[in-house]
N, CA, C and O atoms as a GROMACS GRO file, in nm:
protein
  652
    1UNK      N    1  17.606  12.754   3.305
    1UNK     CA    2  17.744  12.752   3.347
    1UNK      C    3  17.832  12.777   3.225
    1UNK      O    4  17.812  12.718   3.119
    2UNK      N    5  17.928  12.865   3.242
    2UNK     CA    6  18.023  12.896   3.136
    2UNK      C    7  18.164  12.868   3.183
    2UNK      O    8  18.196  12.888   3.300
    3UNK      N    9  18.247  12.821   3.092
    3UNK     CA   10  18.390  12.807   3.116
    3UNK      C   11  18.458  12.907   3.025
    3UNK      O   12  18.456  12.894   2.903
    4UNK      N   13  18.518  13.009   3.085
    4UNK     CA   14  18.579  13.118   3.011
    4UNK      C   15  18.730  13.108   3.028
    4UNK      O   16  18.781  13.113   3.141
    5UNK      N   17  18.803  13.093   2.918
    5UNK     CA   18  18.948  13.088   2.923
    5UNK      C   19  19.002  13.229   2.899
    5UNK      O   20  18.973  13.292   2.798
    6UNK      N   21  19.080  13.275   2.996
    6UNK     CA   22  19.133  13.412   2.993
    6UNK      C   23  19.264  13.414   2.914
    6UNK      O   24  19.353  13.334   2.939
    7UNK      N   25  19.274  13.506   2.818
    7UNK     CA   26  19.396  13.522   2.740
    7UNK      C   27  19.495  13.615   2.810
    7UNK      O   28  19.616  13.596   2.800
    8UNK      N   29  19.445  13.715   2.880
    8UNK     CA   30  19.529  13.815   2.947
    8UNK      C   31  19.551  13.777   3.092
    8UNK      O   32  19.492  13.836   3.182
    9UNK      N   33  19.637  13.678   3.115
    9UNK     CA   34  19.658  13.627   3.251
    9UNK      C   35  19.717  13.734   3.342
    9UNK      O   36  19.667  13.754   3.453
   10UNK      N   37  19.822  13.802   3.298
   10UNK     CA   38  19.888  13.902   3.385
   10UNK      C   39  19.794  14.016   3.422
   10UNK      O   40  19.791  14.060   3.536
   11UNK      N   41  19.717  14.063   3.326
   11UNK     CA   42  19.624  14.173   3.351
   11UNK      C   43  19.516  14.128   3.450
   11UNK      O   44  19.483  14.201   3.544
   12UNK      N   45  19.462  14.010   3.428
   12UNK     CA   46  19.357  13.959   3.516
   12UNK      C   47  19.409  13.935   3.657
   12UNK      O   48  19.342  13.967   3.754
   13UNK      N   49  19.529  13.879   3.668
   13UNK     CA   50  19.589  13.856   3.800
   13UNK      C   51  19.614  13.988   3.873
   13UNK      O   52  19.594  13.997   3.994
   14UNK      N   53  19.656  14.089   3.801
   14UNK     CA   54  19.675  14.221   3.861
   14UNK      C   55  19.544  14.275   3.914
   14UNK      O   56  19.540  14.337   4.021
   15UNK      N   57  19.436  14.253   3.841
   15UNK     CA   58  19.304  14.298   3.886
   15UNK      C   59  19.256  14.218   4.006
   15UNK      O   60  19.198  14.274   4.100
   16UNK      N   61  19.279  14.088   4.005
   16UNK     CA   62  19.234  14.001   4.114
   16UNK      C   63  19.311  14.028   4.243
   16UNK      O   64  19.252  14.032   4.351
   17UNK      N   65  19.443  14.047   4.232
   17UNK     CA   66  19.527  14.056   4.350
   17UNK      C   67  19.572  14.196   4.388
   17UNK      O   68  19.604  14.221   4.504
   18UNK      N   69  19.574  14.288   4.293
   18UNK     CA   70  19.630  14.419   4.322
   18UNK      C   71  19.535  14.536   4.312
   18UNK      O   72  19.569  14.647   4.351
   19UNK      N   73  19.418  14.512   4.262
   19UNK     CA   74  19.321  14.621   4.246
   19UNK      C   75  19.190  14.580   4.312
   19UNK      O   76  19.174  14.467   4.358
   20UNK      N   77  19.096  14.673   4.316
   20UNK     CA   78  18.970  14.648   4.386
   20UNK      C   79  18.860  14.592   4.296
   20UNK      O   80  18.743  14.593   4.335
   21UNK      N   81  18.894  14.543   4.179
   21UNK     CA   82  18.796  14.498   4.080
   21UNK      C   83  18.704  14.389   4.135
   21UNK      O   84  18.583  14.392   4.111
   22UNK      N   85  18.759  14.292   4.208
   22UNK     CA   86  18.682  14.179   4.259
   22UNK      C   87  18.645  14.195   4.407
   22UNK      O   88  18.583  14.107   4.465
   23UNK      N   89  18.683  14.306   4.467
   23UNK     CA   90  18.671  14.324   4.612
   23UNK      C   91  18.531  14.310   4.670
   23UNK      O   92  18.516  14.268   4.784
   24UNK      N   93  18.429  14.344   4.595
   24UNK     CA   94  18.292  14.340   4.648
   24UNK      C   95  18.232  14.200   4.650
   24UNK      O   96  18.129  14.177   4.714
   25UNK      N   97  18.296  14.107   4.580
   25UNK     CA   98  18.246  13.970   4.581
   25UNK      C   99  18.276  13.905   4.716
   25UNK      O  100  18.375  13.939   4.781
   26UNK      N  101  18.190  13.813   4.757
   26UNK     CA  102  18.212  13.739   4.881
   26UNK      C  103  18.299  13.618   4.850
   26UNK      O  104  18.285  13.555   4.746
   27UNK      N  105  18.389  13.587   4.942
   27UNK     CA  106  18.474  13.470   4.926
   27UNK      C  107  18.402  13.347   4.980
   27UNK      O  108  18.364  13.343   5.097
   28UNK      N  109  18.385  13.249   4.897
   28UNK     CA  110  18.333  13.120   4.942
   28UNK      C  111  18.452  13.037   4.990
   28UNK      O  112  18.451  12.986   5.102
   29UNK      N  113  18.553  13.023   4.904
   29UNK     CA  114  18.672  12.949   4.942
   29UNK      C  115  18.784  12.982   4.844
   29UNK      O  116  18.759  13.010   4.727
   30UNK      N  117  18.907  12.978   4.893
   30UNK     CA  118  19.024  12.994   4.807
   30UNK      C  119  19.124  12.885   4.845
   30UNK      O  120  19.135  12.845   4.961
   31UNK      N  121  19.194  12.840   4.745
   31UNK     CA  122  19.293  12.734   4.766
   31UNK      C  123  19.409  12.761   4.672
   31UNK      O  124  19.389  12.795   4.556
   32UNK      N  125  19.530  12.746   4.723
   32UNK     CA  126  19.648  12.766   4.639
   32UNK      C  127  19.755  12.666   4.680
   32UNK      O  128  19.772  12.635   4.798
   33UNK      N  129  19.827  12.615   4.579
   33UNK     CA  130  19.936  12.521   4.605
   33UNK      C  131  20.066  12.585   4.559
   33UNK      O  132  20.088  12.608   4.440
   34UNK      N  133  20.151  12.612   4.655
   34UNK     CA  134  20.288  12.655   4.625
   34UNK      C  135  20.378  12.551   4.692
   34UNK      O  136  20.372  12.433   4.656
   35UNK      N  137  20.460  12.591   4.788
   35UNK     CA  138  20.542  12.495   4.862
   35UNK      C  139  20.457  12.414   4.960
   35UNK      O  140  20.500  12.308   5.007
   36UNK      N  141  20.339  12.462   4.989
   36UNK     CA  142  20.240  12.392   5.072
   36UNK      C  143  20.103  12.443   5.028
   36UNK      O  144  20.092  12.548   4.966
   37UNK      N  145  20.001  12.369   5.062
   37UNK     CA  146  19.865  12.407   5.024
   37UNK      C  147  19.806  12.501   5.128
   37UNK      O  148  19.814  12.474   5.248
   38UNK      N  149  19.749  12.609   5.083
   38UNK     CA  150  19.678  12.703   5.170
   38UNK      C  151  19.532  12.703   5.129
   38UNK      O  152  19.499  12.720   5.012
   39UNK      N  153  19.444  12.685   5.226
   39UNK     CA  154  19.300  12.690   5.202
   39UNK      C  155  19.241  12.797   5.291
   39UNK      O  156  19.266  12.800   5.411
   40UNK      N  157  19.162  12.885   5.231
   40UNK     CA  158  19.094  12.992   5.304
   40UNK      C  159  18.944  12.970   5.292
   40UNK      O  160  18.889  12.966   5.182
   41UNK      N  161  18.879  12.956   5.405
   41UNK     CA  162  18.734  12.943   5.410
   41UNK      C  163  18.677  13.083   5.424
   41UNK      O  164  18.721  13.159   5.510
   42UNK      N  165  18.582  13.118   5.341
   42UNK     CA  166  18.527  13.252   5.341
   42UNK      C  167  18.424  13.282   5.448
   42UNK      O  168  18.381  13.396   5.462
   43UNK      N  169  18.383  13.182   5.522
   43UNK     CA  170  18.284  13.206   5.630
   43UNK      C  171  18.352  13.272   5.749
   43UNK      O  172  18.460  13.231   5.792
   44UNK      N  173  18.287  13.372   5.800
   44UNK     CA  174  18.338  13.439   5.920
   44UNK      C  175  18.320  13.350   6.042
   44UNK      O  176  18.222  13.276   6.053
   45UNK      N  177  18.415  13.359   6.132
   45UNK     CA  178  18.403  13.296   6.263
   45UNK      C  179  18.338  13.401   6.353
   45UNK      O  180  18.408  13.483   6.412
   46UNK      N  181  18.207  13.398   6.363
   46UNK     CA  182  18.134  13.501   6.437
   46UNK      C  183  18.170  13.503   6.586
   46UNK      O  184  18.152  13.605   6.653
   47UNK      N  185  18.221  13.393   6.637
   47UNK     CA  186  18.262  13.390   6.778
   47UNK      C  187  18.380  13.482   6.804
   47UNK      O  188  18.402  13.526   6.917
   48UNK      N  189  18.456  13.512   6.701
   48UNK     CA  190  18.575  13.595   6.714
   48UNK      C  191  18.540  13.744   6.733
   48UNK      O  192  18.618  13.820   6.789
   49UNK      N  193  18.423  13.784   6.685
   49UNK     CA  194  18.380  13.924   6.688
   49UNK      C  195  18.306  13.956   6.817
   49UNK      O  196  18.241  13.869   6.876
   50UNK      N  197  18.316  14.081   6.860
   50UNK     CA  198  18.238  14.120   6.978
   50UNK      C  199  18.097  14.160   6.934
   50UNK      O  200  18.071  14.176   6.815
   51UNK      N  201  18.009  14.176   7.029
   51UNK     CA  202  17.867  14.202   7.003
   51UNK      C  203  17.847  14.328   6.919
   51UNK      O  204  17.763  14.329   6.829
   52UNK      N  205  17.922  14.433   6.948
   52UNK     CA  206  17.907  14.559   6.873
   52UNK      C  207  17.940  14.539   6.726
   52UNK      O  208  17.872  14.593   6.639
   53UNK      N  209  18.045  14.463   6.697
   53UNK     CA  210  18.083  14.439   6.558
   53UNK      C  211  17.974  14.361   6.485
   53UNK      O  212  17.942  14.389   6.369
   54UNK      N  213  17.919  14.263   6.551
   54UNK     CA  214  17.813  14.182   6.491
   54UNK      C  215  17.687  14.265   6.467
   54UNK      O  216  17.622  14.251   6.364
   55UNK      N  217  17.654  14.350   6.562
   55UNK     CA  218  17.535  14.434   6.548
   55UNK      C  219  17.547  14.535   6.435
   55UNK      O  220  17.446  14.585   6.385
   56UNK      N  221  17.669  14.566   6.394
   56UNK     CA  222  17.689  14.658   6.282
   56UNK      C  223  17.659  14.592   6.148
   56UNK      O  224  17.666  14.656   6.043
   57UNK      N  225  17.627  14.464   6.152
   57UNK     CA  226  17.582  14.396   6.030
   57UNK      C  227  17.690  14.327   5.950
   57UNK      O  228  17.693  14.341   5.828
   58UNK      N  229  17.777  14.256   6.014
   58UNK     CA  230  17.876  14.178   5.940
   58UNK      C  231  17.807  14.071   5.857
   58UNK      O  232  17.713  14.007   5.902
   59UNK      N  233  17.856  14.053   5.736
   59UNK     CA  234  17.801  13.946   5.654
   59UNK      C  235  17.861  13.813   5.697
   59UNK      O  236  17.969  13.809   5.757
   60UNK      N  237  17.792  13.706   5.666
   60UNK     CA  238  17.839  13.572   5.701
   60UNK      C  239  17.971  13.540   5.631
   60UNK      O  240  18.056  13.469   5.685
   61UNK      N  241  17.986  13.592   5.510
   61UNK     CA  242  18.106  13.566   5.430
   61UNK      C  243  18.193  13.690   5.424
   61UNK      O  244  18.145  13.803   5.426
   62UNK      N  245  18.322  13.667   5.418
   62UNK     CA  246  18.422  13.773   5.406
   62UNK      C  247  18.425  13.820   5.262
   62UNK      O  248  18.414  13.739   5.169
   63UNK      N  249  18.439  13.949   5.242
   63UNK     CA  250  18.455  14.000   5.106
   63UNK      C  251  18.598  13.973   5.059
   63UNK      O  252  18.691  13.972   5.138
   64UNK      N  253  18.612  13.950   4.928
   64UNK     CA  254  18.743  13.923   4.871
   64UNK      C  255  18.842  14.034   4.906
   64UNK      O  256  18.960  14.006   4.932
   65UNK      N  257  18.797  14.156   4.908
   65UNK     CA  258  18.885  14.269   4.940
   65UNK      C  259  18.943  14.263   5.080
   65UNK      O  260  19.047  14.323   5.106
   66UNK      N  261  18.878  14.192   5.170
   66UNK     CA  262  18.928  14.179   5.307
   66UNK      C  263  19.041  14.077   5.318
   66UNK      O  264  19.117  14.079   5.415
   67UNK      N  265  19.053  13.989   5.221
   67UNK     CA  266  19.147  13.878   5.236
   67UNK      C  267  19.245  13.865   5.120
   67UNK      O  268  19.339  13.786   5.127
   68UNK      N  269  19.226  13.941   5.014
   68UNK     CA  270  19.310  13.923   4.895
   68UNK      C  271  19.457  13.948   4.923
   68UNK      O  272  19.542  13.885   4.860
   69UNK      N  273  19.489  14.039   5.015
   69UNK     CA  274  19.630  14.067   5.045
   69UNK      C  275  19.698  13.944   5.107
   69UNK      O  276  19.814  13.917   5.079
   70UNK      N  277  19.625  13.872   5.191
   70UNK     CA  278  19.679  13.749   5.251
   70UNK      C  279  19.708  13.647   5.141
   70UNK      O  280  19.814  13.584   5.141
   71UNK      N  281  19.616  13.632   5.049
   71UNK     CA  282  19.633  13.540   4.936
   71UNK      C  283  19.753  13.583   4.852
   71UNK      O  284  19.836  13.500   4.816
   72UNK      N  285  19.760  13.711   4.822
   72UNK     CA  286  19.870  13.765   4.741
   72UNK      C  287  20.004  13.744   4.810
   72UNK      O  288  20.100  13.700   4.746
   73UNK      N  289  20.012  13.775   4.939
   73UNK     CA  290  20.137  13.757   5.013
   73UNK      C  291  20.184  13.612   5.010
   73UNK      O  292  20.304  13.586   5.007
   74UNK      N  293  20.091  13.520   5.010
   74UNK     CA  294  20.126  13.379   5.009
   74UNK      C  295  20.185  13.335   4.875
   74UNK      O  296  20.275  13.251   4.872
   75UNK      N  297  20.136  13.391   4.765
   75UNK     CA  298  20.182  13.343   4.633
   75UNK      C  299  20.291  13.429   4.571
   75UNK      O  300  20.354  13.386   4.474
   76UNK      N  301  20.316  13.548   4.624
   76UNK     CA  302  20.414  13.634   4.557
   76UNK      C  303  20.554  13.574   4.571
   76UNK      O  304  20.586  13.507   4.670
   77UNK      N  305  20.633  13.600   4.472
   77UNK     CA  306  20.768  13.546   4.469
   77UNK      C  307  20.807  13.518   4.325
   77UNK      O  308  20.738  13.557   4.231
   78UNK      N  309  20.918  13.450   4.310
   78UNK     CA  310  20.971  13.426   4.175
   78UNK      C  311  20.905  13.306   4.105
   78UNK      O  312  20.917  13.291   3.984
   79UNK      N  313  20.837  13.221   4.182
   79UNK     CA  314  20.774  13.104   4.122
   79UNK      C  315  20.623  13.121   4.116
   79UNK      O  316  20.560  13.177   4.206
   80UNK      N  317  20.567  13.072   4.008
   80UNK     CA  318  20.422  13.074   3.990
   80UNK      C  319  20.361  12.959   4.070
   80UNK      O  320  20.420  12.851   4.077
   81UNK      N  321  20.244  12.980   4.130
   81UNK     CA  322  20.179  12.869   4.200
   81UNK      C  323  20.155  12.751   4.105
   81UNK      O  324  20.136  12.769   3.984
   82UNK      N  325  20.157  12.632   4.162
   82UNK     CA  326  20.124  12.514   4.083
   82UNK      C  327  19.980  12.524   4.034
   82UNK      O  328  19.950  12.495   3.918
   83UNK      N  329  19.892  12.564   4.125
   83UNK     CA  330  19.753  12.590   4.088
   83UNK      C  331  19.690  12.676   4.197
   83UNK      O  332  19.742  12.688   4.308
   84UNK      N  333  19.578  12.736   4.162
   84UNK     CA  334  19.494  12.800   4.263
   84UNK      C  335  19.352  12.804   4.212
   84UNK      O  336  19.325  12.792   4.092
   85UNK      N  337  19.262  12.821   4.306
   85UNK     CA  338  19.122  12.848   4.270
   85UNK      C  339  19.067  12.943   4.376
   85UNK      O  340  19.094  12.930   4.495
   86UNK      N  341  18.991  13.037   4.329
   86UNK     CA  342  18.924  13.134   4.416
   86UNK      C  343  18.777  13.128   4.380
   86UNK      O  344  18.738  13.162   4.268
   87UNK      N  345  18.695  13.084   4.474
   87UNK     CA  346  18.551  13.073   4.453
   87UNK      C  347  18.482  13.193   4.517
   87UNK      O  348  18.486  13.211   4.639
   88UNK      N  349  18.420  13.273   4.434
   88UNK     CA  350  18.354  13.395   4.479
   88UNK      C  351  18.204  13.383   4.454
   88UNK      O  352  18.160  13.305   4.370
   89UNK      N  353  18.128  13.462   4.528
   89UNK     CA  354  17.985  13.470   4.500
   89UNK      C  355  17.939  13.614   4.515
   89UNK      O  356  17.999  13.694   4.587
   90UNK      N  357  17.832  13.644   4.446
   90UNK     CA  358  17.778  13.780   4.446
   90UNK      C  359  17.682  13.796   4.562
   90UNK      O  360  17.594  13.713   4.584
   91UNK      N  361  17.699  13.906   4.638
   91UNK     CA  362  17.595  13.939   4.736
   91UNK      C  363  17.482  14.006   4.660
   91UNK      O  364  17.490  14.022   4.538
   92UNK      N  365  17.377  14.047   4.730
   92UNK     CA  366  17.261  14.105   4.661
   92UNK      C  367  17.294  14.235   4.589
   92UNK      O  368  17.235  14.264   4.484
   93UNK      N  369  17.386  14.312   4.642
   93UNK     CA  370  17.422  14.440   4.578
   93UNK      C  371  17.493  14.413   4.445
   93UNK      O  372  17.459  14.472   4.343
   94UNK      N  373  17.592  14.324   4.447
   94UNK     CA  374  17.663  14.289   4.324
   94UNK      C  375  17.568  14.222   4.225
   94UNK      O  376  17.571  14.252   4.105
   95UNK      N  377  17.483  14.132   4.274
   95UNK     CA  378  17.387  14.064   4.187
   95UNK      C  379  17.296  14.165   4.118
   95UNK      O  380  17.270  14.155   3.998
   96UNK      N  381  17.249  14.262   4.194
   96UNK     CA  382  17.160  14.363   4.134
   96UNK      C  383  17.233  14.444   4.027
   96UNK      O  384  17.178  14.469   3.920
   97UNK      N  385  17.357  14.483   4.055
   97UNK     CA  386  17.435  14.559   3.957
   97UNK      C  387  17.457  14.478   3.829
   97UNK      O  388  17.448  14.531   3.718
   98UNK      N  389  17.486  14.349   3.846
   98UNK     CA  390  17.520  14.269   3.729
   98UNK      C  391  17.398  14.216   3.653
   98UNK      O  392  17.407  14.188   3.534
   99UNK      N  393  17.286  14.202   3.723
   99UNK     CA  394  17.166  14.148   3.657
   99UNK      C  395  17.064  14.255   3.616
   99UNK      O  396  16.965  14.223   3.551
  100UNK      N  397  17.088  14.381   3.656
  100UNK     CA  398  16.985  14.483   3.633
  100UNK      C  399  16.947  14.499   3.486
  100UNK      O  400  16.830  14.522   3.457
  101UNK      N  401  17.041  14.489   3.395
  101UNK     CA  402  17.009  14.505   3.253
  101UNK      C  403  16.931  14.387   3.195
  101UNK      O  404  16.863  14.401   3.094
  102UNK      N  405  16.942  14.271   3.260
  102UNK     CA  406  16.876  14.150   3.209
  102UNK      C  407  16.730  14.141   3.252
  102UNK      O  408  16.652  14.066   3.193
  103UNK      N  409  16.693  14.216   3.355
  103UNK     CA  410  16.558  14.208   3.408
  103UNK      C  411  16.533  14.082   3.491
  103UNK      O  412  16.418  14.048   3.517
  104UNK      N  413  16.638  14.015   3.532
  104UNK     CA  414  16.624  13.887   3.606
  104UNK      C  415  16.648  13.900   3.756
  104UNK      O  416  16.641  13.800   3.827
  105UNK      N  417  16.676  14.018   3.804
  105UNK     CA  418  16.711  14.031   3.946
  105UNK      C  419  16.596  13.985   4.037
  105UNK      O  420  16.621  13.914   4.135
  106UNK      N  421  16.473  14.024   4.008
  106UNK     CA  422  16.360  13.984   4.092
  106UNK      C  423  16.342  13.832   4.095
  106UNK      O  424  16.310  13.775   4.199
  107UNK      N  425  16.362  13.768   3.980
  107UNK     CA  426  16.352  13.622   3.976
  107UNK      C  427  16.465  13.559   4.058
  107UNK      O  428  16.443  13.460   4.128
  108UNK      N  429  16.584  13.615   4.049
  108UNK     CA  430  16.699  13.568   4.128
  108UNK      C  431  16.665  13.572   4.278
  108UNK      O  432  16.690  13.476   4.350
  109UNK      N  433  16.606  13.684   4.323
  109UNK     CA  434  16.571  13.699   4.464
  109UNK      C  435  16.459  13.601   4.502
  109UNK      O  436  16.469  13.533   4.604
  110UNK      N  437  16.355  13.594   4.421
  110UNK     CA  438  16.240  13.510   4.457
  110UNK      C  439  16.275  13.361   4.462
  110UNK      O  440  16.215  13.285   4.538
  111UNK      N  441  16.372  13.318   4.382
  111UNK     CA  442  16.412  13.178   4.380
  111UNK      C  443  16.523  13.147   4.481
  111UNK      O  444  16.560  13.031   4.497
  112UNK      N  445  16.574  13.249   4.549
  112UNK     CA  446  16.678  13.227   4.649
  112UNK      C  447  16.808  13.173   4.590
  112UNK      O  448  16.873  13.087   4.649
  113UNK      N  449  16.845  13.224   4.476
  113UNK     CA  450  16.964  13.174   4.406
  113UNK      C  451  17.092  13.236   4.460
  113UNK      O  452  17.089  13.340   4.526
  114UNK      N  453  17.203  13.172   4.429
  114UNK     CA  454  17.336  13.226   4.457
  114UNK      C  455  17.413  13.227   4.325
  114UNK      O  456  17.411  13.130   4.250
  115UNK      N  457  17.479  13.338   4.299
  115UNK     CA  458  17.556  13.355   4.176
  115UNK      C  459  17.704  13.336   4.208
  115UNK      O  460  17.759  13.409   4.291
  116UNK      N  461  17.767  13.240   4.143
  116UNK     CA  462  17.906  13.206   4.173
  116UNK      C  463  17.997  13.228   4.053
  116UNK      O  464  17.956  13.225   3.937
  117UNK      N  465  18.125  13.249   4.088
  117UNK     CA  466  18.229  13.263   3.989
  117UNK      C  467  18.355  13.201   4.049
  117UNK      O  468  18.398  13.240   4.157
  118UNK      N  469  18.412  13.106   3.980
  118UNK     CA  470  18.535  13.045   4.029
  118UNK      C  471  18.647  13.079   3.932
  118UNK      O  472  18.635  13.060   3.811
  119UNK      N  473  18.756  13.131   3.987
  119UNK     CA  474  18.873  13.167   3.909
  119UNK      C  475  18.976  13.058   3.935
  119UNK      O  476  19.016  13.036   4.049
  120UNK      N  477  19.019  12.991   3.829
  120UNK     CA  478  19.111  12.878   3.841
  120UNK      C  479  19.237  12.902   3.759
  120UNK      O  480  19.232  12.953   3.647
  121UNK      N  481  19.348  12.862   3.818
  121UNK     CA  482  19.474  12.868   3.745
  121UNK      C  483  19.546  12.736   3.761
  121UNK      O  484  19.554  12.683   3.872
  122UNK      N  485  19.600  12.683   3.652
  122UNK     CA  486  19.680  12.562   3.654
  122UNK      C  487  19.731  12.533   3.515
  122UNK      O  488  19.663  12.561   3.417
  123UNK      N  489  19.851  12.477   3.506
  123UNK     CA  490  19.911  12.444   3.375
  123UNK      C  491  19.915  12.565   3.282
  123UNK      O  492  19.890  12.554   3.162
  124UNK      N  493  19.947  12.681   3.339
  124UNK     CA  494  19.959  12.806   3.263
  124UNK      C  495  19.828  12.850   3.196
  124UNK      O  496  19.831  12.922   3.097
  125UNK      N  497  19.715  12.806   3.251
  125UNK     CA  498  19.584  12.843   3.197
  125UNK      C  499  19.503  12.906   3.310
  125UNK      O  500  19.496  12.851   3.420
  126UNK      N  501  19.442  13.021   3.282
  126UNK     CA  502  19.354  13.089   3.376
  126UNK      C  503  19.212  13.083   3.321
  126UNK      O  504  19.188  13.121   3.206
  127UNK      N  505  19.120  13.035   3.404
  127UNK     CA  506  18.982  13.022   3.360
  127UNK      C  507  18.888  13.078   3.466
  127UNK      O  508  18.918  13.080   3.585
  128UNK      N  509  18.773  13.123   3.419
  128UNK     CA  510  18.665  13.164   3.508
  128UNK      C  511  18.545  13.076   3.475
  128UNK      O  512  18.504  13.065   3.359
  129UNK      N  513  18.491  13.015   3.578
  129UNK     CA  514  18.373  12.929   3.562
  129UNK      C  515  18.258  12.997   3.634
  129UNK      O  516  18.270  13.030   3.753
  130UNK      N  517  18.149  13.018   3.565
  130UNK     CA  518  18.031  13.077   3.627
  130UNK      C  519  17.935  12.966   3.667
  130UNK      O  520  17.936  12.858   3.609
  131UNK      N  521  17.855  12.994   3.765
  131UNK     CA  522  17.756  12.896   3.807
  131UNK      C  523  17.650  12.958   3.894
  131UNK      O  524  17.669  13.066   3.952
  132UNK      N  525  17.538  12.890   3.904
  132UNK     CA  526  17.426  12.935   3.985
  132UNK      C  527  17.385  12.819   4.075
  132UNK      O  528  17.362  12.708   4.028
  133UNK      N  529  17.376  12.846   4.204
  133UNK     CA  530  17.321  12.749   4.299
  133UNK      C  531  17.179  12.792   4.328
  133UNK      O  532  17.151  12.909   4.356
  134UNK      N  533  17.090  12.695   4.322
  134UNK     CA  534  16.949  12.725   4.340
  134UNK      C  535  16.895  12.641   4.455
  134UNK      O  536  16.918  12.520   4.461
  135UNK      N  537  16.823  12.704   4.544
  135UNK     CA  538  16.764  12.632   4.656
  135UNK      C  539  16.640  12.553   4.616
  135UNK      O  540  16.593  12.468   4.692
  136UNK      N  541  16.588  12.581   4.499
  136UNK     CA  542  16.470  12.511   4.448
  136UNK      C  543  16.502  12.456   4.310
  136UNK      O  544  16.581  12.514   4.236
  137UNK      N  545  16.440  12.345   4.275
  137UNK     CA  546  16.457  12.292   4.140
  137UNK      C  547  16.374  12.374   4.044
  137UNK      O  548  16.257  12.403   4.069
  138UNK      N  549  16.435  12.411   3.934
  138UNK     CA  550  16.363  12.480   3.828
  138UNK      C  551  16.425  12.446   3.693
  138UNK      O  552  16.546  12.431   3.681
  139UNK      N  553  16.341  12.434   3.594
  139UNK     CA  554  16.389  12.412   3.457
  139UNK      C  555  16.422  12.545   3.390
  139UNK      O  556  16.486  12.548   3.285
  140UNK      N  557  16.378  12.652   3.451
  140UNK     CA  558  16.399  12.786   3.397
  140UNK      C  559  16.545  12.826   3.415
  140UNK      O  560  16.593  12.837   3.527
  141UNK      N  561  16.615  12.848   3.306
  141UNK     CA  562  16.757  12.884   3.308
  141UNK      C  563  16.778  13.034   3.280
  141UNK      O  564  16.888  13.076   3.246
  142UNK      N  565  16.673  13.112   3.294
  142UNK     CA  566  16.680  13.254   3.263
  142UNK      C  567  16.786  13.325   3.346
  142UNK      O  568  16.868  13.400   3.293
  143UNK      N  569  16.783  13.303   3.477
  143UNK     CA  570  16.879  13.370   3.565
  143UNK      C  571  17.020  13.319   3.539
  143UNK      O  572  17.115  13.398   3.534
  144UNK      N  573  17.034  13.189   3.521
  144UNK     CA  574  17.166  13.132   3.493
  144UNK      C  575  17.225  13.190   3.365
  144UNK      O  576  17.342  13.226   3.361
  145UNK      N  577  17.144  13.198   3.260
  145UNK     CA  578  17.191  13.255   3.134
  145UNK      C  579  17.224  13.403   3.149
  145UNK      O  580  17.322  13.451   3.092
  146UNK      N  581  17.143  13.475   3.225
  146UNK     CA  582  17.168  13.617   3.248
  146UNK      C  583  17.300  13.636   3.324
  146UNK      O  584  17.378  13.726   3.291
  147UNK      N  585  17.325  13.552   3.424
  147UNK     CA  586  17.450  13.559   3.501
  147UNK      C  587  17.571  13.528   3.410
  147UNK      O  588  17.671  13.600   3.414
  148UNK      N  589  17.561  13.422   3.331
  148UNK     CA  590  17.669  13.387   3.239
  148UNK      C  591  17.701  13.504   3.146
  148UNK      O  592  17.818  13.539   3.127
  149UNK      N  593  17.597  13.564   3.089
  149UNK     CA  594  17.617  13.677   2.997
  149UNK      C  595  17.670  13.800   3.070
  149UNK      O  596  17.755  13.871   3.017
  150UNK      N  597  17.621  13.825   3.191
  150UNK     CA  598  17.666  13.942   3.267
  150UNK      C  599  17.814  13.931   3.301
  150UNK      O  600  17.886  14.030   3.293
  151UNK      N  601  17.860  13.813   3.338
  151UNK     CA  602  18.002  13.795   3.369
  151UNK      C  603  18.087  13.816   3.244
  151UNK      O  604  18.191  13.882   3.251
  152UNK      N  605  18.044  13.762   3.132
  152UNK     CA  606  18.118  13.783   3.006
  152UNK      C  607  18.125  13.932   2.971
  152UNK      O  608  18.231  13.982   2.934
  153UNK      N  609  18.013  14.001   2.983
  153UNK     CA  610  18.011  14.144   2.952
  153UNK      C  611  18.099  14.223   3.050
  153UNK      O  612  18.166  14.318   3.009
  154UNK      N  613  18.098  14.184   3.176
  154UNK     CA  614  18.181  14.250   3.278
  154UNK      C  615  18.329  14.231   3.247
  154UNK      O  616  18.407  14.326   3.255
  155UNK      N  617  18.367  14.109   3.212
  155UNK     CA  618  18.507  14.081   3.176
  155UNK      C  619  18.547  14.162   3.054
  155UNK      O  620  18.656  14.219   3.048
  156UNK      N  621  18.457  14.166   2.957
  156UNK     CA  622  18.484  14.244   2.835
  156UNK      C  623  18.500  14.392   2.868
  156UNK      O  624  18.589  14.458   2.815
  157UNK      N  625  18.415  14.445   2.957
  157UNK     CA  626  18.422  14.586   2.996
  157UNK      C  627  18.552  14.617   3.071
  157UNK      O  628  18.600  14.730   3.069
  158UNK      N  629  18.609  14.517   3.136
  158UNK     CA  630  18.737  14.534   3.206
  158UNK      C  631  18.854  14.536   3.108
  158UNK      O  632  18.967  14.567   3.147
  159UNK      N  633  18.827  14.504   2.983
  159UNK     CA  634  18.933  14.503   2.881
  159UNK      C  635  19.013  14.375   2.881
  159UNK      O  636  19.127  14.373   2.835
  160UNK      N  637  18.954  14.268   2.930
  160UNK     CA  638  19.023  14.139   2.937
  160UNK      C  639  18.981  14.055   2.817
  160UNK      O  640  18.862  14.040   2.788
  161UNK      N  641  19.081  14.002   2.748
  161UNK     CA  642  19.056  13.916   2.632
  161UNK      C  643  19.031  13.773   2.680
  161UNK      O  644  19.100  13.724   2.769
  162UNK      N  645  18.931  13.706   2.621
  162UNK     CA  646  18.897  13.570   2.662
  162UNK      C  647  18.840  13.491   2.545
  162UNK      O  648  18.806  13.546   2.440
  163UNK      N  649  18.830  13.360   2.567
  163UNK     CA  650  18.770  13.271   2.468
  163UNK      C  651  18.651  13.201   2.529
  163UNK      O  652  18.585  13.121   2.463
   0.00000   0.00000   0.00000
């Protein structure tokens, strides 16, 4: 697990809310406090979809790109939110792209892991916290370390300054 403090808040927020940089990640949950608290659960309500839509292979979780405009519309204005957090996770396609150089993708799949990234803002500080959820206990931190490094390299490739 890494705690990454972002120096370029405006640039990162523009990427999160206005560009497609984070769109392929699945939304686990988002929460924001402005004049009232808004919580978005990333799980799809499959009952809402018709059979044809489900058969086309909808994922259980909504992609960030499907909901980011709603989040953005809620926070835009002259005042900055008191705080927010956006919890994202990598689907297998994103995981493969981000872990391919580390050689850990097969281990990630075999262990049934989930790769998470939480973006938090509060007290004028923007942070990204990485994490791995594992369905099995293991002392092996290879995948976790690979994910932590991959996220740092990805942020660096985006041109975002961090500590």
